[in-house]
C-alpha positions as CSV (number, residue, x, y, z in Angstrom):
1,M,79.5,-54.0,160.3
2,K,79.0,-50.3,161.0
3,P,75.2,-49.5,161.0
4,I,73.9,-47.2,158.2
5,R,72.0,-44.3,159.8
6,G,68.4,-44.0,158.5
7,L,68.7,-47.3,156.6
8,R,65.0,-47.6,156.1
9,W,65.1,-44.6,153.7
10,Y,67.9,-46.2,151.7
11,I,65.6,-49.2,151.4
12,G,62.8,-46.9,150.3
13,G,65.2,-45.5,147.7
14,L,65.7,-49.0,146.3
15,F,61.9,-49.4,145.7
16,F,61.9,-45.9,144.1
17,L,64.7,-46.9,141.7
18,S,63.0,-50.2,140.8
19,T,59.8,-48.2,140.0
20,V,61.7,-45.8,137.8
21,I,63.3,-48.6,135.8
22,N,59.9,-50.4,135.6
23,Y,58.3,-47.4,134.0
24,I,61.2,-46.7,131.6
25,D,60.9,-50.2,130.3
26,R,57.2,-50.1,129.8
27,Q,57.2,-46.5,128.4
28,T,59.8,-47.4,125.7
29,L,57.0,-48.8,123.6
30,S,54.6,-45.8,124.2
31,V,57.3,-43.3,123.2
32,L,58.1,-45.2,120.1
33,A,54.4,-45.9,119.3
34,P,54.0,-43.3,116.5
35,Y,57.1,-44.6,114.7
36,L,56.1,-48.3,115.2
37,K,52.6,-47.6,113.9
38,T,54.0,-46.1,110.7
39,E,56.6,-48.9,110.2
40,F,54.1,-51.7,110.8
41,A,51.0,-50.0,109.5
42,W,49.1,-50.4,112.8
43,S,45.8,-48.8,113.5
44,N,44.9,-47.6,117.0
45,A,43.0,-50.8,117.5
46,D,46.2,-52.8,116.6
47,F,48.3,-50.8,119.1
48,A,45.6,-51.4,121.7
49,L,46.2,-55.2,121.2
50,V,49.9,-54.7,122.0
51,I,49.0,-52.8,125.2
52,I,46.3,-55.3,126.2
53,S,48.9,-58.1,125.9
54,F,50.9,-56.4,128.5
55,R,47.9,-55.6,130.6
56,V,46.5,-59.2,130.7
57,A,49.8,-60.6,132.1
58,Y,50.3,-57.6,134.4
59,A,46.7,-57.8,135.7
60,F,46.5,-61.5,136.6
61,G,50.2,-61.6,137.4
62,Q,49.8,-59.2,140.3
63,T,47.6,-61.6,142.3
64,G,50.1,-64.4,141.6
65,A,53.1,-62.2,142.4
66,G,51.5,-61.0,145.6
67,R,50.9,-64.5,146.9
68,L,54.5,-65.5,145.8
69,L,56.0,-62.5,147.6
70,D,54.1,-63.3,150.8
71,R,55.4,-66.9,150.5
72,V,59.1,-66.3,149.6
73,G,59.6,-62.8,150.9
74,T,60.4,-59.4,149.4
75,R,64.1,-60.0,148.6
76,T,63.6,-63.2,146.6
77,G,60.3,-62.2,145.0
78,L,61.4,-58.8,143.7
79,S,64.7,-60.2,142.5
80,L,62.9,-62.8,140.4
81,G,60.4,-60.2,139.1
82,V,63.1,-57.6,138.0
83,A,65.3,-60.2,136.4
84,F,62.4,-61.7,134.4
85,Y,61.0,-58.4,133.1
86,S,64.5,-57.0,132.2
87,I,65.1,-60.0,130.0
88,A,61.7,-59.6,128.5
89,A,62.3,-55.9,127.8
90,M,65.6,-56.7,126.0
91,M,64.0,-59.4,124.0
92,T,61.4,-57.0,122.6
93,S,64.2,-55.8,120.3
94,L,63.7,-59.0,118.4
95,A,60.0,-58.3,117.5
96,S,59.1,-58.3,113.9
97,G,55.4,-57.6,113.9
98,L,52.1,-57.4,115.8
99,R,52.1,-61.0,117.1
100,S,55.7,-60.9,118.4
101,F,55.3,-57.5,120.0
102,C,52.2,-58.9,121.8
103,A,54.2,-61.9,123.0
104,F,57.1,-59.9,124.3
105,R,54.8,-57.4,126.0
106,F,53.0,-60.2,127.7
107,L,56.2,-61.5,129.1
108,L,57.1,-57.9,130.3
109,G,53.8,-57.6,132.0
110,A,54.2,-60.9,133.8
111,G,57.6,-59.8,135.3
112,E,56.6,-56.2,136.1
113,A,53.6,-57.5,138.1
114,A,55.8,-58.0,141.1
115,N,56.9,-54.4,141.5
116,W,54.0,-52.8,143.3
117,P,53.0,-55.7,145.6
118,G,56.7,-56.1,146.5
119,A,57.3,-52.4,147.2
120,T,54.1,-52.2,149.2
121,K,55.1,-55.2,151.2
122,G,58.6,-53.8,151.8
123,V,57.2,-50.6,153.1
124,S,54.9,-52.4,155.5
125,E,58.0,-54.3,156.8
126,W,60.4,-51.3,157.0
127,F,58.2,-48.2,157.9
128,P,55.9,-47.4,160.8
129,R,52.4,-46.2,159.7
130,R,53.2,-42.6,160.6
131,E,55.9,-42.7,157.9
132,S,54.4,-45.1,155.4
133,G,52.6,-42.3,153.5
134,W,56.0,-40.7,152.8
135,A,57.6,-44.1,151.9
136,V,54.8,-45.1,149.5
137,A,55.0,-41.6,147.9
138,L,58.8,-42.1,147.5
139,F,58.5,-45.4,145.6
140,D,55.3,-44.6,143.7
141,S,56.9,-41.3,142.5
142,G,59.3,-43.5,140.5
143,S,56.4,-44.1,138.0
144,S,56.2,-40.4,137.2
145,I,60.0,-39.9,137.2
146,G,60.4,-42.9,134.9
147,G,57.6,-41.6,132.7
148,A,59.3,-38.2,132.4
149,V,62.8,-39.7,131.8
150,A,61.7,-42.2,129.2
151,P,60.8,-39.8,126.3
152,V,64.2,-38.1,126.5
153,L,66.2,-41.3,126.9
154,V,64.3,-43.3,124.3
155,L,64.2,-40.6,121.7
156,W,67.9,-40.0,122.2
157,I,68.7,-43.7,121.7
158,F,66.3,-43.8,118.7
159,H,67.9,-40.9,116.9
160,T,71.5,-41.9,117.9
161,F,71.2,-45.4,116.5
162,G,68.6,-44.7,113.8
163,S,66.6,-47.7,114.9
164,W,64.0,-48.5,117.6
165,R,65.6,-51.9,118.5
166,P,68.6,-50.6,120.6
167,A,66.1,-48.6,122.8
168,F,64.6,-51.8,124.1
169,V,68.0,-53.4,124.7
170,I,69.5,-50.4,126.6
171,T,66.5,-49.7,128.7
172,G,66.0,-53.3,129.5
173,A,69.5,-53.7,130.8
174,L,69.0,-51.1,133.5
175,G,67.2,-53.7,135.7
176,F,70.3,-55.8,136.1
177,G,72.3,-52.9,137.6
178,W,69.5,-52.4,140.1
179,L,69.4,-56.1,140.9
180,L,73.0,-56.1,142.0
181,L,72.4,-53.2,144.3
182,F,69.2,-54.7,145.7
183,R,70.8,-58.1,146.5
184,W,73.7,-56.3,148.3
185,L,71.6,-53.9,150.4
186,Y,68.2,-55.5,151.0
187,H,67.4,-57.8,154.0
188,S,64.5,-57.8,156.4
189,P,64.7,-55.4,159.4
190,E,64.8,-58.3,161.8
191,T,68.0,-59.7,160.3
192,H,69.7,-56.7,158.5
193,P,73.4,-56.6,159.6
194,R,73.6,-52.8,158.9
195,L,70.5,-51.8,160.9
196,S,71.2,-50.1,164.2
197,P,69.5,-51.4,167.3
198,E,67.7,-48.1,167.8
199,E,66.3,-48.0,164.3
200,R,65.3,-51.7,164.5
201,A,63.4,-51.0,167.7
202,Y,61.7,-48.0,166.2
203,I,60.5,-50.0,163.2
204,L,59.3,-53.1,165.0
205,A,57.6,-51.2,167.8
206,D,54.9,-50.1,165.3
207,R,54.0,-53.7,164.3
208,P,50.4,-54.7,165.1
209,A,49.9,-56.9,168.1
210,R,49.2,-60.1,166.1
211,E,52.6,-59.8,164.4
212,A,54.4,-59.9,167.8
213,N,53.8,-63.7,167.5
214,P,56.2,-64.9,164.8
215,T,54.1,-68.0,164.1
216,A,50.9,-65.9,163.5
217,A,52.9,-63.3,161.5
218,S,54.1,-66.0,159.1
219,E,50.7,-67.3,158.3
220,R,49.1,-65.8,155.1
221,L,45.4,-65.2,155.4
222,P,43.4,-67.4,152.9
223,M,42.2,-65.6,149.8
224,R,38.5,-66.3,150.7
225,T,39.1,-64.6,154.0
226,L,40.6,-61.5,152.4
227,L,37.8,-61.4,149.7
228,G,35.2,-61.7,152.5
229,L,36.2,-58.3,153.9
230,P,34.5,-55.2,152.5
231,Q,37.8,-53.3,153.0
232,T,39.5,-55.5,150.4
233,W,36.8,-54.8,147.8
234,G,37.0,-51.0,148.6
235,I,40.7,-51.1,147.7
236,I,40.2,-53.3,144.6
237,V,37.4,-51.0,143.3
238,A,39.4,-47.8,143.9
239,K,42.4,-49.2,141.9
240,T,40.2,-50.7,139.2
241,L,38.5,-47.3,138.4
242,T,41.4,-44.9,138.8
243,D,44.4,-46.7,137.3
244,P,43.0,-46.8,133.8
245,V,43.0,-43.0,133.8
246,W,46.7,-42.9,134.6
247,F,47.5,-45.6,132.0
248,F,45.6,-43.7,129.3
249,I,48.2,-41.0,129.8
250,T,51.2,-43.4,129.9
251,D,50.1,-45.5,127.0
252,W,48.3,-43.1,124.7
253,F,49.8,-39.7,125.4
254,A,52.1,-39.6,122.4
255,I,49.3,-40.8,120.0
256,F,46.9,-38.3,121.6
257,L,49.2,-35.4,121.0
258,V,49.9,-36.4,117.4
259,S,46.2,-36.7,116.9
260,R,45.8,-33.1,118.0
261,G,48.3,-31.9,115.4
262,F,51.4,-31.6,117.7
263,R,54.8,-32.8,116.5
264,L,56.2,-35.4,119.0
265,E,59.8,-33.9,119.1
266,D,58.3,-30.4,119.8
267,S,56.1,-31.7,122.6
268,L,58.6,-33.0,125.2
269,F,57.5,-30.3,127.6
270,A,54.0,-31.7,127.4
271,F,55.4,-35.2,128.3
272,W,57.4,-33.9,131.3
273,V,54.9,-31.7,133.1
274,P,52.1,-34.2,133.8
275,F,54.6,-36.8,135.0
276,L,56.5,-34.3,137.2
277,A,53.1,-33.1,138.5
278,A,52.3,-36.7,139.4
279,D,55.6,-36.9,141.2
280,A,54.6,-33.8,143.3
281,G,51.2,-35.5,143.9
282,N,52.9,-38.5,145.5
283,F,54.7,-36.5,148.0
284,L,51.9,-34.0,148.6
285,A,49.6,-36.9,149.6
286,G,52.3,-38.4,151.8
287,G,53.0,-35.1,153.5
288,V,49.3,-34.2,154.0
289,S,48.2,-37.5,155.3
290,S,51.2,-37.8,157.7
291,G,50.6,-34.3,158.9
292,L,46.9,-35.0,159.6
293,I,47.9,-38.2,161.5
294,R,50.4,-36.1,163.6
295,R,47.6,-33.7,164.4
296,G,45.5,-36.5,165.9
297,W,43.4,-37.7,162.9
298,A,42.7,-41.4,162.6
299,V,44.9,-43.0,160.0
300,G,41.8,-44.1,157.9
301,T,40.2,-40.7,158.1
302,A,43.4,-38.9,156.9
303,R,43.8,-41.3,153.9
304,K,40.1,-40.9,153.0
305,A,40.2,-37.1,153.1
306,V,43.0,-37.0,150.6
307,I,41.3,-39.5,148.3
308,V,38.0,-37.5,148.1
309,V,39.8,-34.2,147.3
310,C,42.0,-35.8,144.7
311,A,39.0,-37.6,143.0
312,L,37.6,-34.1,142.4
313,G,40.9,-32.9,141.0
314,M,41.0,-35.8,138.5
315,T,37.9,-34.5,136.8
316,M,40.1,-31.8,135.1
317,I,41.1,-34.4,132.5
318,A,37.9,-33.8,130.6
319,A,38.9,-30.2,129.8
320,A,41.8,-31.5,127.7
321,A,39.3,-32.9,125.2
322,F,38.1,-29.4,124.3
323,L,41.2,-27.2,124.4
324,T,43.4,-26.4,121.5
325,S,46.5,-24.9,123.2
326,L,49.2,-27.3,124.1
327,W,49.9,-25.3,127.2
328,W,46.4,-25.5,128.5
329,I,46.0,-29.2,127.6
330,T,49.2,-29.9,129.5
331,A,48.0,-27.9,132.5
332,C,44.7,-29.8,132.7
333,L,46.5,-33.1,132.4
334,A,49.1,-32.0,135.0
335,I,46.3,-31.3,137.6
336,S,44.7,-34.6,136.8
337,T,48.0,-36.6,137.2
338,L,48.9,-34.8,140.4
339,S,45.5,-35.7,141.8
340,Y,45.7,-39.3,140.5
341,A,49.2,-39.8,142.1
342,A,48.1,-38.4,145.4
343,L,45.0,-40.6,145.4
344,S,47.0,-43.6,144.3
345,T,49.5,-43.1,147.1
346,M,46.7,-43.2,149.7
347,V,45.1,-46.4,148.1
348,L,48.5,-48.1,148.1
349,N,48.9,-47.3,151.8
350,L,45.6,-49.0,152.7
351,P,46.7,-52.6,152.7
352,A,49.6,-51.8,155.0
353,D,47.3,-49.8,157.3
354,I,44.7,-52.6,157.5
355,Y,46.3,-56.1,157.0
356,P,49.2,-58.0,158.7
357,S,52.4,-57.9,156.8
358,H,52.2,-61.4,155.5
359,S,49.0,-60.6,153.7
360,V,49.8,-57.0,152.5
361,A,51.3,-58.2,149.1
362,S,48.3,-60.5,148.5
363,V,45.8,-57.6,148.9
364,S,48.0,-55.2,146.9
365,G,48.3,-57.9,144.2
366,M,44.5,-58.4,144.0
367,S,43.9,-54.6,143.7
368,G,46.5,-54.6,140.9
369,T,44.6,-57.4,139.2
370,G,41.4,-55.4,139.4
371,A,43.2,-52.3,138.0
372,G,44.6,-54.4,135.2
373,I,41.2,-55.8,134.2
374,G,39.8,-52.2,134.3
375,T,42.7,-51.0,132.2
376,I,42.3,-53.8,129.7
377,G,38.7,-52.9,129.1
378,A,39.5,-49.2,128.9
379,T,42.4,-49.8,126.5
380,Y,40.2,-51.8,124.1
381,L,37.5,-49.1,124.2
382,T,40.1,-46.4,123.7
383,G,41.4,-48.0,120.5
384,M,38.0,-48.5,119.2
385,V,36.5,-45.1,120.1
386,A,39.6,-43.2,119.0
387,D,39.5,-44.9,115.5
388,R,35.8,-44.3,115.0
389,Y,35.4,-40.9,116.7
390,S,38.1,-39.1,118.8
391,F,39.7,-39.1,122.2
392,A,37.1,-36.6,123.6
393,P,34.5,-39.2,124.8
394,I,37.3,-41.1,126.5
395,L,38.5,-38.1,128.4
396,V,34.9,-37.2,129.5
397,V,34.3,-40.7,130.9
398,A,37.7,-40.7,132.5
399,S,36.8,-37.6,134.5
400,M,33.8,-39.3,136.1
401,V,35.1,-42.7,137.3
402,P,37.4,-41.3,140.1
403,L,34.3,-40.0,141.9
404,V,32.8,-43.5,141.9
405,A,36.2,-44.8,143.3
406,A,36.1,-42.3,146.1
407,A,32.6,-43.3,147.0
408,A,33.6,-47.0,147.2
409,V,36.5,-46.2,149.6
410,L,34.1,-44.2,151.8
411,L,31.5,-46.9,151.9
412,L,33.7,-50.1,152.0
413,V,36.9,-49.2,153.8
414,R,35.7,-49.0,157.3
415,N,37.5,-48.1,160.5
416,T,40.9,-49.8,160.4
417,R,40.9,-50.6,164.1
418,A,37.7,-52.6,163.7
419,T,39.3,-54.5,160.8
420,R,42.4,-55.3,162.9
421,D,40.2,-56.6,165.7
422,L,38.4,-58.8,163.2
423,L,41.6,-60.1,161.7
424,N,42.9,-60.9,165.2
425,E,39.8,-63.2,165.7
426,I,40.5,-65.2,162.5
């Protein structure tokens, strides 16, 4: 077969598309939330239970998905995950009340848990570290693109069919189209029939020394070994504290705007801008960190510099609690989501920077579990506080936790060369 030039970027594009579809599926509920709350007479606390059902499966599923991906490989693991969550998304159209919505969202979360560990693992296999910042930015930007597309697509389906049920069926079916493309194009770089010898050599030349031994590369590090490293905990803490801020926007944004007196159909601009700003943040972080590395900065130092600056930028979310103009609220949220996405891109890079490829998905999955647990707690408190008071206290607290996350990275994620030396001794 004729080689495909720059094949690794087509592979990166597959991860981007899977993330777009992943977010469209999960955002369908968030966009329809004001209508569902009215139809089923849900309180904010009731809606929080639906979100938590997803988060419980998503949180604990990520550790399981990470271990599964490291066992069966990216191609098989992601295929199973996407097929599972696409079916679960379509089945949500059968929901008839709070309990059934919780059950179907639980299934969706269990399937979607494979996306980030799988994409992170795929990047570690297909991209050298000097390019991994861009590659992670590419697939992670799918979350903001999916979040921006979902309101337009879902509201169009809702108003076209006059019912919320077809929205779940149509958006859920998107995953099967992706699955056909993925099964056709994706193979490991060692065996891909369309990868040129030059590009294969370029990719494999950057692998750590311990992965030059195929036997060692195929051995997953035990969980107790990974959890015994401070670097693992730095990554887990960073995700645990920052992801709930992002998920507040993805899960509660429509309800937040309605609570401030804005009509949903008139606020699509407010939906788009924070998500598009997050998309810009993904690539800004990838570009800045890659540029610093080219200038001679250590990989770990370049990642940490971006994380610290972006933690400061995320504090702007507090201002949205006290502003009355939709434009200014949107601007503050846009700065916060841009900063979050840039910080998230760097944290997602850390497992591939530090660990051998057959443990990358495991560490990524554990950090996702931490993020899920943090988001579950934050979601419960959001529903309770919003019902009793307002969203203002939530936004103020959300502006503070990224600073703690940045401190954890600085203190726990130490020199990556020292970590690789330690791993080589295990």
